C-alpha positions in Angstrom: -1.8 15.2 -18.4 0.5 14.5 -21.3 2.4 11.3 -21.7 6.2 12.0 -21.7 8.2 10.9 -24.6 9.7 7.4 -24.7 13.4 6.8 -25.2 12.9 3.8 -27.4 11.5 3.5 -31.0 8.3 5.5 -31.3 6.9 3.3 -34.0 6.5 0.2 -31.7 5.1 1.1 -28.3 2.0 0.6 -26.2 0.6 3.6 -24.2 -2.6 4.4 -22.4 -4.5 5.0 -19.3 -6.3 2.7 -16.9 -9.5 4.1 -15.3 -12.4 2.9 -13.2 -15.2 1.7 -15.5 -17.9 3.5 -13.4 -16.3 6.7 -12.2 -13.7 7.1 -14.9 -11.2 8.0 -12.2 -7.6 6.9 -12.8 -6.5 3.6 -11.4 -3.0 4.0 -10.0 -0.3 1.3 -9.7 -2.0 -1.3 -11.9 0.2 -3.9 -13.5 0.2 -4.1 -17.3 1.8 -7.3 -18.6 2.3 -8.9 -22.0 1.7 -12.6 -21.6 4.0 -14.0 -24.3 6.6 -11.2 -24.2 7.0 -11.7 -20.5 7.4 -7.9 -20.0 5.2 -5.2 -18.5 4.9 -1.9 -16.7 3.1 -0.2 -13.9 0.6 2.7 -14.1 1.6 5.8 -12.2 -0.7 7.6 -9.8 -2.6 9.2 -12.7 -3.3 5.8 -14.3 -0.9 6.3 -17.3 1.5 3.6 -18.6 3.8 3.0 -21.5 5.9 0.1 -22.6 7.7 -1.3 -25.6 5.5 -3.1 -28.2 5.7 -6.7 -29.3 9.1 -8.0 -30.4 8.9 -11.8 -30.0 5.4 -12.4 -31.4 3.0 -10.8 -33.9 0.2 -10.8 -31.4 -0.2 -11.1 -27.6 -2.6 -10.6 -24.7 -2.2 -7.5 -22.6 -3.1 -8.5 -19.0 -4.2 -5.7 -16.6 -4.5 -6.5 -12.9 -4.7 -4.4 -9.7 -6.0 -4.5 -6.2 -9.8 -4.3 -5.9 -10.6 -4.7 -9.6 -11.4 -7.6 -11.9 -8.6 -8.9 -14.1 -8.9 -7.7 -17.7 -7.2 -8.9 -20.9 -6.9 -7.1 -24.3 -5.7 -8.5 -27.7 -2.7 -6.7 -29.0 -1.0 -6.9 -32.5 2.5 -5.9 -33.3 3.0 -2.2 -34.1 2.3 1.0 -32.3 -0.8 0.9 -30.0 -1.3 4.3 -28.4 -3.7 6.1 -26.1 -5.6 3.1 -25.0 -8.3 3.7 -22.4 -8.7 0.5 -20.3 -11.7 0.4 -18.1 -11.6 -1.8 -15.0 -14.7 -3.1 -13.1 -14.6 -3.1 -9.3 -14.4 -6.6 -7.8 -17.0 -7.4 -5.3 -15.5 -8.3 -2.0 -17.3 -10.5 0.5 -16.3 -9.3 4.0 -15.8 -12.0 6.6 -17.1 -11.4 10.0 -15.1 -12.2 13.1 -16.5 -12.3 16.6 -14.7 -13.0 19.8 -16.8 -15.0 22.3 -15.8 -15.4 25.9 -12.1 -15.1 25.3 -9.3 -12.7 26.1 -7.5 -11.0 23.2 -3.7 -10.7 23.4 -1.0 -9.6 21.0 1.0 -12.2 19.1 4.1 -11.5 17.0 4.6 -13.6 13.9 7.6 -13.5 11.5 11.0 -12.1 12.0 12.2 -11.8 15.7 15.5 -10.2 15.0 16.6 -6.5 15.1 19.9 -7.3 13.3 19.5 -7.7 9.5 21.7 -10.1 7.6 24.1 -9.3 4.8 22.5 -8.4 1.5 19.8 -6.2 0.0 16.4 -6.8 -1.4 15.6 -4.4 -4.3 12.7 -4.3 -6.7 11.4 -2.9 -9.9 8.2 -0.9 -9.9 5.4 -3.5 -9.9 7.6 -6.2 -8.3 6.9 -7.6 -4.9 8.6 -9.6 -2.1 6.2 -11.5 0.1 7.2 -13.3 3.4 5.0 -15.9 5.0 4.4 -15.0 8.7 3.7 -18.5 9.9 1.6 -19.4 12.9 4.3 -21.8 14.1 2.7 -22.5 17.5 -0.8 -22.9 16.0 -2.4 -20.3 18.2 -6.0 -19.2 17.7 -5.7 -16.0 15.7 -8.0 -13.0 15.4 -7.5 -9.9 13.3 -4.2 -8.5 11.9 -3.0 -5.5 14.0 0.2 -4.3 12.3 2.8 -5.3 9.7 6.5 -4.2 9.8 9.3 -4.1 7.2 13.0 -3.6 8.0 14.0 -0.8 5.6 17.7 -0.6 4.7 19.6 2.6 5.2 20.7 2.6 1.5 18.7 3.4 -1.6 15.7 5.7 -1.3 14.1 4.7 2.0 11.5 7.4 2.0 10.0 6.4 -1.4 6.4 5.1 -1.3 5.4 1.5 -1.4 2.2 -0.5 -1.3 1.4 -3.0 1.5 -0.1 -6.3 0.3 -1.5 -9.2 2.3 -2.2 -12.6 0.8 -3.5 -16.1 1.6 -1.1 -18.9 0.9 -3.6 -20.5 -1.6 -1.7 -20.3 -4.9 0.2 -23.1 -6.6 2.7 -24.7 -4.2 1.3 -22.5 -1.5 2.3 -19.3 -3.2 0.7 -15.9 -2.4 -2.6 -15.6 -4.3 -5.8 -14.2 -2.7 -5.7 -10.7 -1.4 -6.6 -10.3 2.3 -6.1 -6.5 2.3 -8.5 -5.3 -0.4 -7.8 -1.6 -0.1 -4.8 0.5 -1.4 -2.5 1.1 1.5 0.4 3.2 0.2 3.0 4.3 2.8 6.5 5.6 3.1 9.1 5.4 5.9 10.6 8.5 7.4 14.1 7.0 7.3 15.9 3.7 6.8 18.1 1.5 9.0 15.2 0.4 11.2 11.8 -1.3 11.4 8.9 0.5 9.8 5.4 -0.4 11.2 2.0 0.1 9.5 -1.2 -0.1 11.6 -3.8 -2.2 9.8 -6.2 -2.6 12.8 -8.9 -0.4 11.2 -9.2 -2.8 8.2 -10.5 -5.7 10.3 -8.6 -8.4 8.4 -9.0 -11.9 9.9 -5.7 -13.7 10.0 -5.8 -17.2 8.4 -5.2 -20.0 10.9 -1.9 -21.2 9.3 -0.5 -17.7 8.8 -0.4 -15.3 5.8 1.9 -13.5 3.4 3.0 -9.9 4.0 4.4 -8.2 0.9 6.1 -5.0 -0.1 5.2 -3.8 -3.6 7.4 -1.2 -5.3 5.4 1.5 -7.0 6.0 4.6 -9.2 5.9 8.1 -7.9 5.5 11.4 -9.7 5.6 11.5 -13.5 8.2 8.8 -13.8 7.6 5.7 -15.9 9.4 2.4 -15.7 9.2 -0.9 -17.6 10.8 -4.3 -17.1 12.0 -4.5 -20.7 15.6 -3.3 -20.3 17.1 -5.1 -17.3 20.7 -4.5 -18.5 20.2 -0.8 -18.0 18.1 -1.1 -14.8 19.0 1.2 -11.9 17.5 0.1 -8.6 14.7 2.3 -7.6 13.0 3.0 -4.3 13.6 1.6 -0.8 15.7 -1.5 0.0 14.6 -4.2 2.3 17.1 -6.2 4.4 17.2 -10.0 4.6 17.1 -12.2 7.6 18.7 -15.7 8.1 16.6 -16.8 11.0 14.9 -19.8 9.3 16.1 -23.0 7.7 13.1 -22.9 5.3 12.3 -20.6 2.5 9.4 -18.4 3.3 9.9 -15.6 0.8 8.4 -15.4 -2.7 9.2 -12.7 -5.3 6.8 -11.4 -8.0 7.7 -9.8 -11.3 5.2 -8.4 -13.8 4.8 -10.9 -16.7 6.5 -13.7 -14.8 4.5 -14.2 -11.7 5.6 -15.6 -8.3 8.8 -17.5 -7.6 10.1 -19.0 -4.4 13.5 -17.7 -3.2 15.8 -20.6 -2.3 19.1 -18.9 -1.5 20.9 -19.9 1.7 24.1 -19.0 3.6 27.0 -21.2 4.5 25.1 -22.5 7.6 22.1 -23.6 5.6 20.0 -20.7 6.8 17.6 -19.4 4.1 17.6 -15.9 2.7 14.2 -14.4 3.7 12.8 -10.9 3.6 12.9 -9.2 7.1 9.1 -8.8 7.7 6.9 -9.4 10.7 3.3 -8.9 11.8 1.3 -8.5 15.0 -2.1 -10.2 15.2 -4.8 -10.8 17.9 -4.4 -14.0 19.8 -7.5 -15.4 21.3 -6.9 -17.0 24.7 
């Protein structure tokens, strides 16, 4: 595979490939972020990435993160840095056992209850995420996660692939942080204008007692490359999620490479908060 040419200045760029340290297989959809520049990119399915070099500082840290691997940092200086090979080590995941003793298991729906989306659109750059907290409002005893669902808008490119992410609410200010789903689950809807449901029952994911975050991550398909450097020229890519105004509290966080998680605090005229239209089904232990 050859890296396609960049449209910006060739003398100041960072290019390379992210691979598994043991197998040397490409690592797709890894986030590549420059800490001080606040910019970044996403590897494509072949592990390749490219982004503009340093502009604000003479040196910076290139942070590489992705699902199932240890976080890696590289020291970068201003000037062209090309054909990097970045090896990532697999992260050891301790699987939690869950056993139902003497109880009946029923289905419990968490998150959005509506079939009518609100006005507006939720769009993302490749590598960005929107995460909605499906709260266990009635404090039921939860088992494993069965399914998650996203309301995909009829506009945009509803059949483009995206990655499903599940998180514990254990970050700063209860932001998404620890991955609950530790495998790559990349899916695509057949059409927009309706709910799209993904079955996660085979992954045996215990649902945290208080609830958990369900997130959509925009990814890169084919031989296309994207960066977050040139927002003025950004054309929305991929599927569009629709919002819901069912709640008076903000339950949605957005993630951008190089900037991290931020809580959405928009509201409509009635004081209802702007949240991503996402829901989940979990086992409820009676």
